[in-house]
C-alpha positions, 0 to 999 in steps of 0.5 A: 755233823760239823766234821762232815761239813769241814770235810766237804769244804776241804774237798771243794777247795782241793777240787777248786785248786786242781788244774785240768786232767793229764797234768803229769808234767813235772818241772825238769829242774828237779822234784823232791818231797815238797813237789811230790806232796803237791803234785797229786793235788794238781791234776783233776784225774788223780784227785778224783781217782784217789778220793773215789778210792776212799769213798768206795772203801767207806761205802764197801765197809770193813775190811775194804775200808783200810785194805783198798787205801793201802793197796792203791799206794803200794801198787802205785809205787810199783807202777812208778818204779816200772815207769822210772825203769822205762818199762812200758805199760800200754794204754796209760792215759786210757787206764787213768781215764778208766780208773776215774770212770770205773770208780765213779760207777762203782760208787754210783751203783754201790757195787761191792764185789769180793774183796780180792777182786776189789783189791785187784781192780784198785791195784790195776788202776793204781799201776796206771797212775803210778806208771804215768808219774814214774815215766815223767819223773825228771832225771834231776829229781830225787825219785825216792823223796818225790815218790814218798811225797806222792804216796803221802799226798795220795793217802791224804786224798784217800782219807778225804774220800773216806771222810766223804764216804761216811756221809752215807750215814747222814739222811740222804747221804747214800743218795749224795754219794751215788750222785757224786759217783755219777759225777766222777764217772762223767768226768772219766768219760770226759777224760776219754773224750780228751785222749 
């Protein structure tokens, strides 16, 4: 029980430190491993989507519990490579907002589609997040180190979400997750409005 409180406290701290959504600007003086580790914690859109992937994975159960948090960083890295290469992907910011809205709704309504569909959906969302950050990576940055840091930080956010997802085992825990999913979906709507 104490572990769940610590996970909740950590989640509140992470959300409190986040800046407004669309924080995809990286200091042009360069970015490496440390900046890659820190950046996912600077944008509410990324925090909400990454934590939501973990919550939804826990809510869905095995094998999604580990497959979704693995699929996301892989697809995100691919999207980042597309962005670094300058290959356009239409509707990036709308896709990011849709990821937050969609994942929130999936949690709120306890949607459990077939595993292949879940992986495809998470991969699509990840592509948008990765492309946004790959496109805005400064020329002076070390894309490999920055990307590695970014993927590790994303995995940490997924683990926080998985920990929060295990709250469903507590009395009224599933209700709390569903309400949290609704709040994430509301944030997704706010991101759309801000486009």
